[in-house]
Every structure is written in C-alpha cells, then in structure tokens.
C-alpha positions as CSV (number, residue, x, y, z in Angstrom):
1,M,0.1,0.1,-0.1
2,K,2.7,2.3,1.1
3,K,4.8,1.5,-2.6
4,R,1.7,2.7,-4.4
5,I,1.2,5.6,-2.5
6,A,4.8,6.5,-3.1
7,R,4.5,6.1,-6.8
8,A,1.5,8.1,-7.2
9,A,3.2,11.1,-5.2
10,A,6.5,10.6,-7.4
11,L,4.1,10.5,-10.8
12,L,2.3,13.8,-9.5
13,M,5.5,15.6,-8.8
14,F,6.5,14.6,-12.4
15,C,3.3,16.1,-13.9
16,A,3.6,19.2,-11.7
17,L,7.5,19.9,-13.1
18,L,6.3,19.5,-16.5
19,L,3.5,21.8,-16.4
20,T,5.6,24.5,-14.5
21,G,8.2,24.2,-16.9
22,C,11.2,23.4,-14.0
23,M,12.2,20.2,-16.0
24,T,16.0,20.8,-16.4
25,S,16.1,19.1,-20.1
26,P,13.4,18.6,-22.8
27,P,12.2,14.9,-23.1
28,D,14.2,13.1,-25.5
29,A,11.7,12.8,-28.4
30,L,12.3,16.7,-28.7
31,L,15.8,16.7,-29.4
32,R,18.0,16.6,-32.7
33,E,21.3,16.2,-32.9
34,G,22.8,18.6,-35.4
35,T,26.6,20.2,-36.1
36,E,26.0,22.5,-33.4
37,G,24.8,20.1,-30.6
38,Q,21.4,19.6,-29.6
39,H,17.8,21.8,-30.6
40,L,14.6,21.7,-29.4
41,I,12.2,21.2,-32.4
42,S,8.9,20.3,-32.8
43,A,8.1,17.0,-35.0
44,S,5.0,18.7,-36.8
45,T,7.3,22.2,-37.4
46,A,9.7,19.7,-39.2
47,E,7.6,18.2,-41.6
48,L,6.0,21.7,-42.7
49,S,6.3,22.8,-46.5
50,P,7.0,26.2,-47.4
51,D,4.0,28.8,-46.6
52,S,2.6,29.8,-49.7
53,R,1.3,33.4,-50.0
54,T,-0.8,35.2,-52.9
55,I,0.3,39.0,-52.8
56,T,0.0,42.0,-55.2
57,L,3.2,43.5,-56.6
58,Y,3.7,46.8,-58.6
59,F,5.7,46.9,-61.6
60,R,5.9,49.8,-64.2
61,Y,2.6,49.7,-67.1
62,G,4.5,50.5,-70.7
63,A,6.2,53.7,-71.0
64,S,4.1,55.3,-68.5
65,A,4.5,56.9,-65.4
66,Y,2.2,54.7,-63.7
67,L,2.5,51.4,-61.7
68,A,0.0,48.6,-62.6
69,P,-0.6,45.6,-59.9
70,E,0.6,41.8,-60.3
71,Q,-1.1,39.4,-58.4
72,R,1.6,36.4,-57.9
73,E,1.8,33.4,-55.6
74,I,5.2,33.1,-53.9
75,Q,6.6,30.5,-51.6
76,L,8.1,31.7,-48.1
77,K,11.2,29.9,-47.3
78,R,11.4,28.6,-44.0
79,N,12.3,31.5,-41.4
80,E,12.1,33.6,-44.3
81,S,10.2,37.2,-43.5
82,L,7.0,38.2,-46.2
83,E,9.0,41.8,-46.3
84,K,12.0,40.4,-47.7
85,A,10.5,37.6,-49.9
86,M,8.1,40.8,-51.8
87,V,11.3,42.6,-52.3
88,E,13.1,39.8,-53.9
89,A,10.1,39.2,-56.1
90,L,10.0,42.6,-56.9
91,I,13.7,42.7,-58.1
92,Q,13.1,39.8,-60.0
93,G,10.5,41.6,-62.2
94,P,6.9,40.8,-63.5
95,D,5.8,37.3,-64.8
96,A,6.8,36.9,-68.4
97,S,3.4,36.3,-69.7
98,D,2.8,39.9,-69.4
99,P,4.6,42.4,-71.6
100,A,2.9,45.2,-70.5
101,L,4.9,45.4,-67.3
102,S,8.7,45.7,-66.8
103,A,10.8,45.5,-63.8
104,L,12.2,48.5,-62.2
105,F,15.6,47.4,-60.5
106,P,19.2,47.9,-61.8
107,P,20.7,44.6,-62.6
108,G,22.6,42.9,-59.9
109,T,20.6,44.5,-57.1
110,E,20.1,42.4,-54.2
111,V,18.0,42.7,-51.0
112,L,20.3,42.0,-48.2
113,A,17.8,42.9,-45.3
114,A,14.4,43.8,-44.4
115,T,13.7,44.8,-40.8
116,A,10.6,46.6,-39.4
117,Q,11.1,49.3,-36.8
118,G,7.7,50.4,-35.4
119,D,5.7,51.4,-38.8
120,T,8.7,51.9,-40.9
121,L,10.4,48.9,-43.0
122,F,14.1,49.3,-43.2
123,I,15.3,47.8,-46.4
124,T,19.1,47.4,-47.2
125,F,20.5,47.0,-50.5
126,N,23.8,46.0,-51.9
127,E,25.4,48.6,-54.1
128,A,23.9,47.6,-57.4
129,F,20.8,49.1,-56.5
130,L,22.6,52.9,-57.0
131,G,23.8,51.2,-60.4
132,R,22.5,52.5,-64.0
133,Y,20.2,50.8,-66.2
134,A,21.2,48.6,-68.8
135,D,20.2,50.9,-71.3
136,E,20.6,54.4,-69.6
137,P,23.0,57.2,-71.2
138,T,26.6,57.1,-69.1
139,D,27.4,60.5,-69.8
140,A,24.3,62.4,-68.2
141,A,21.4,62.2,-66.1
142,S,18.5,61.1,-68.1
143,S,14.8,61.7,-67.4
144,E,13.7,58.6,-68.1
145,G,16.2,57.1,-65.4
146,T,15.1,59.4,-62.7
147,L,11.4,58.6,-63.6
148,R,12.4,54.6,-63.0
149,R,14.2,55.1,-59.9
150,Q,11.3,57.4,-58.7
151,L,8.9,54.4,-60.0
152,C,10.9,51.7,-58.5
153,L,10.8,53.5,-54.8
154,Q,7.1,53.6,-55.0
155,S,7.0,50.2,-55.9
156,L,8.5,49.1,-52.8
157,A,5.9,51.2,-51.2
158,A,2.9,50.4,-53.2
159,A,3.5,46.5,-52.4
160,L,4.7,46.9,-49.0
161,T,1.8,49.2,-47.6
162,E,-0.9,47.1,-49.6
163,E,-0.1,44.0,-47.6
164,G,-0.4,45.9,-44.3
165,L,3.5,45.2,-43.5
166,C,4.1,49.1,-43.1
167,T,3.2,52.5,-43.3
168,Q,6.5,53.8,-44.9
169,V,9.5,52.3,-46.1
170,Q,13.1,53.6,-45.4
171,V,15.5,52.1,-48.0
172,L,19.1,51.6,-46.9
173,V,22.4,50.8,-49.4
174,Y,25.5,48.8,-48.0
175,R,28.8,49.8,-49.7
176,S,31.6,47.7,-48.7
177,A,34.1,50.2,-50.2
178,V,32.8,53.5,-49.3
179,Q,32.9,55.1,-45.6
180,T,29.3,57.6,-45.1
181,A,28.1,58.9,-42.4
182,S,24.7,56.6,-43.1
183,M,23.4,54.1,-45.5
184,R,20.2,55.7,-46.0
185,L,19.4,56.7,-49.7
186,Q,20.5,60.1,-50.9
187,K,18.9,62.6,-53.0
188,G,21.6,62.1,-55.9
189,F,20.4,58.6,-56.2
190,L,17.2,59.4,-58.3
191,N,18.9,61.9,-60.6
192,R,22.6,60.5,-60.7
193,T,24.0,63.7,-59.2
194,N,26.6,64.4,-56.0
195,D,23.3,65.4,-53.5
196,D,23.9,64.1,-50.5
197,A,21.0,65.1,-48.3
198,L,19.5,62.1,-47.3
199,L,15.8,61.1,-48.8
200,P,12.9,60.8,-46.1
201,P,11.1,57.4,-46.0
202,V,9.0,56.7,-48.7
203,T,5.5,56.7,-48.6
204,R,2.3,55.2,-50.5
205,D,1.9,57.7,-53.5
206,E,-1.6,57.0,-55.2
207,S,-0.8,59.4,-58.2
208,C,1.9,56.9,-59.2
209,L,-0.7,54.1,-59.4
210,L,-3.1,52.9,-62.4
211,T,-6.4,53.7,-60.3
212,P,-9.6,54.2,-62.1
213,Y,-9.4,57.7,-62.1
214,N,-5.6,57.4,-63.1
215,T,-6.6,55.2,-66.2
216,A,-9.5,57.1,-67.3
217,S,-7.0,60.4,-67.3
218,L,-4.5,58.2,-69.5
219,I,-7.0,57.2,-71.6
220,L,-8.8,60.7,-72.3
221,Q,-5.2,62.2,-72.5
222,A,-4.3,59.6,-75.0
223,W,-7.7,60.5,-77.5
224,Q,-6.9,64.1,-76.9
225,D,-3.1,63.9,-78.3
226,Q,-4.3,61.2,-80.7
227,D,-1.8,58.9,-79.0
228,W,-3.2,55.9,-80.8
229,P,-0.8,53.2,-79.8
230,T,-1.2,54.4,-75.8
231,L,-5.1,54.2,-76.4
232,Y,-5.3,50.7,-78.0
233,D,-3.2,49.1,-75.0
234,L,-5.8,50.4,-72.6
235,T,-8.9,48.8,-74.3
236,A,-9.5,45.1,-73.3
237,R,-9.2,42.4,-75.1
238,E,-12.5,41.4,-74.8
239,G,-15.5,43.2,-73.9
240,E,-18.5,42.3,-71.1
241,S,-20.5,41.2,-74.2
242,G,-17.9,39.0,-75.5
243,T,-17.1,41.0,-78.3
244,V,-13.2,41.0,-79.4
245,R,-11.3,44.0,-80.1
246,A,-10.2,44.9,-83.3
247,G,-6.7,44.7,-84.5
248,E,-4.0,47.1,-84.2
249,Q,-4.4,49.0,-87.7
250,N,-8.1,48.8,-87.8
251,A,-8.6,50.1,-84.6
252,F,-5.9,53.2,-85.3
253,A,-8.2,53.6,-88.4
254,A,-11.1,54.2,-86.4
255,F,-9.6,56.1,-83.6
256,A,-8.5,58.5,-86.4
257,A,-11.9,58.7,-87.9
258,A,-13.6,59.5,-84.7
259,R,-14.1,63.3,-83.4
260,S,-11.4,65.0,-81.8
261,L,-11.0,65.8,-78.0
262,T,-10.5,69.0,-77.0
263,G,-11.0,69.0,-73.2
264,Y,-12.4,67.1,-70.4
265,T,-13.0,66.9,-66.6
266,L,-13.1,63.5,-64.6
267,S,-14.9,62.7,-61.3
268,P,-13.6,60.3,-58.8
269,G,-15.8,57.3,-59.9
270,N,-16.8,54.4,-58.0
271,V,-15.6,50.6,-57.9
272,S,-18.1,48.1,-58.0
273,F,-18.6,45.5,-54.8
274,D,-16.6,42.9,-56.7
275,G,-13.9,45.2,-57.8
276,Q,-14.1,44.1,-61.4
277,R,-16.4,47.1,-62.9
278,A,-15.6,51.0,-62.3
279,V,-17.5,54.3,-63.7
280,L,-16.3,57.5,-63.9
281,A,-18.6,60.5,-64.5
282,V,-16.8,62.5,-67.6
283,S,-17.3,65.7,-69.4
284,L,-16.1,66.0,-72.9
285,E,-15.2,69.0,-75.0
286,T,-15.6,68.2,-78.9
287,G,-15.3,70.7,-81.2
288,D,-18.3,73.1,-80.2
289,Q,-19.7,70.2,-78.4
290,T,-19.9,69.5,-74.9
291,T,-21.0,66.2,-73.1
292,Q,-21.9,66.3,-69.3
293,G,-22.0,63.0,-67.0
294,Y,-20.9,60.7,-69.8
295,P,-20.4,57.4,-68.0
296,L,-16.8,56.1,-68.7
297,L,-16.8,52.5,-67.9
298,L,-13.7,50.6,-66.5
299,L,-13.1,46.8,-66.8
300,R,-10.3,45.0,-64.8
301,E,-8.1,42.6,-67.3
302,E,-5.3,40.8,-65.3
303,G,-5.5,43.1,-62.3
304,V,-5.4,46.3,-64.6
305,W,-8.1,48.7,-65.3
306,K,-9.3,48.7,-69.2
307,M,-12.1,50.1,-71.4
308,D,-14.5,48.2,-73.7
309,Y,-13.6,48.7,-77.1
310,A,-16.8,49.3,-78.6
311,R,-17.6,51.4,-75.4
312,L,-14.6,53.4,-76.2
313,L,-15.5,53.9,-80.0
314,N,-19.1,55.1,-79.3
315,M,-17.9,57.8,-76.7
316,M,-15.1,58.9,-79.1
317,K,-18.1,58.8,-81.7
318,G,-20.7,60.6,-79.7
319,N,-23.0,57.8,-80.1
C-alpha cells in the first residue's frame, strides 16, 4: 500500500514539473542532434512545407509614369520574412506572360535585409541598387532614368503598404568600399548627382498607381493627343458582351475617324462591389460640343483597368 502511495506521489510530482516548466532538459523525443549540438524542435514543424502566400506586386506599365499591379503566389522559405520575399519578387520582375509590365531595379540588385521598426520598414540593398539601368546613357542624367528610380521606390511602398506590413519604407544601401555617415539613400540617387541630402522614408503615392481615375485620365489624354498606341493598349481584349477588340491597324483607323477631343474633366468614380468594374462621370469637349456626365466604364483585365473597345468607340463618336 505504501509503495502505491509513493508511486502516485512521484507521478504527481513529475506532472507538476512538466506543467511548471521546471524540468532541466526537454524529453529526448524533442531533441535532434546537429552540427552545433542539440536543438529543441517540434515534430510537426519539421514536416512543414514552405508557406504559400498570394501577394500584389507593382511594376511599371509600358512606358508610362504609372505602376500597375500583378497578383502572384510566392513560396516563403522557412524562417524567411514576407517583407524580404516580396522585395526579392519585385527585383525579379513581372511574369513574362505580361509584356506590358517591366521591372524597375538596376541589374545585380540584391536585398540584404528587411527589418521593421515601428511603422517603418528598413530595407537594405547591395551597392548595385545605385547603378545605372542597362539602357541608360552613361554621360548624363536622363529624365527616363530618374522616372524609373522614382517608380522603383514607389513600387516598394505600394506593394508593402498594400499588405499592411508598414506605413513607410526607408531604403538603405550597404557599400563595403565606401565610408559614409549613413546608409540611407541620398537625393542624388534619383538624378545621379552628388546631392548628399538624405531622402525621407517613402510613403504610398496613389498618383503613381493605375487607379480607375488615373487610367481614365490616360485614356482621355491619349485620345486628345491622338496617341493611338497608348489608347489601344488601354482597351480590353474582350468586352463584357464577349466582343473582341479589332486588330491594331483597324483600331487606329477607327480612332482617327472619330471626333477630336479638346478638353475633359473627370469625377473620382466608383468601383463595383466585386472590384471588377469602375464607372466615372466625364465631361467631354469636342469642338463646339460639350457632353456632360458621360459614364466611362472600366473593366479589370488581369489586374489592370481597361476600357471596353466598343464602348470607347461609341464615346469617341458621340453615340
């Protein structure tokens, strides 16, 4: 009887030690022998596959001054942060199946670290981030190069803030051969000058994104400027009714035969509940005629806002 009592008391003490965490070492089942001795692991963790996440990235749209979104599924490596994985995906560039989008980072750029501090995400790149683009002139700063660098910074802010990972991004550059007081990006980065003033953290700028309002503005400006290639690129390949847009040359001829646009104003517009349609009210000035409150309908095509080709022709012809 006394032996039973003693065994029960010992079992209770062992359970108490487990519950209070007072055991001096974990059970053997949780230990794994490695190159640096024993490490506490979880049997379930050891079998986990990389985490799959669907994210939204932003790349330059055509030759415009705007960023367009691309939705992508990425695989997070074990112990890899989502922030760093997203920056690496931005560096890799858009999916090859969408020729309208282009990457914005100079060749050889690598992300070394992504560290959050409060609402600011500090991203450290290697020195290649400061380099020229492959097709950038070497003798002088170019406006095209400056625009790409501005969009490059905005692509970081747009993607990372959209995931709710930060409210602003501070870019740092590690230069092993150069001694500087700060790794923070300098203003001279944008136009390749010697301006060593430090750039502030980058915040999200909606004016750089192809929102419904900015897309409608591009469409109307292309019509006014008779920039038919840009106008054509902003029309959907297939309309809501299943109609397919005309070939490029036939479309150009149809655009040229329509009335000329001399001025316009746009409302902010509204997006449908499913996020696939947007309607903006536009006032059109075409010669001596003014049309008030014309409904300009946009459709999402692979994440980018486009206009139905048939509706565009009706608007241009005054139907």
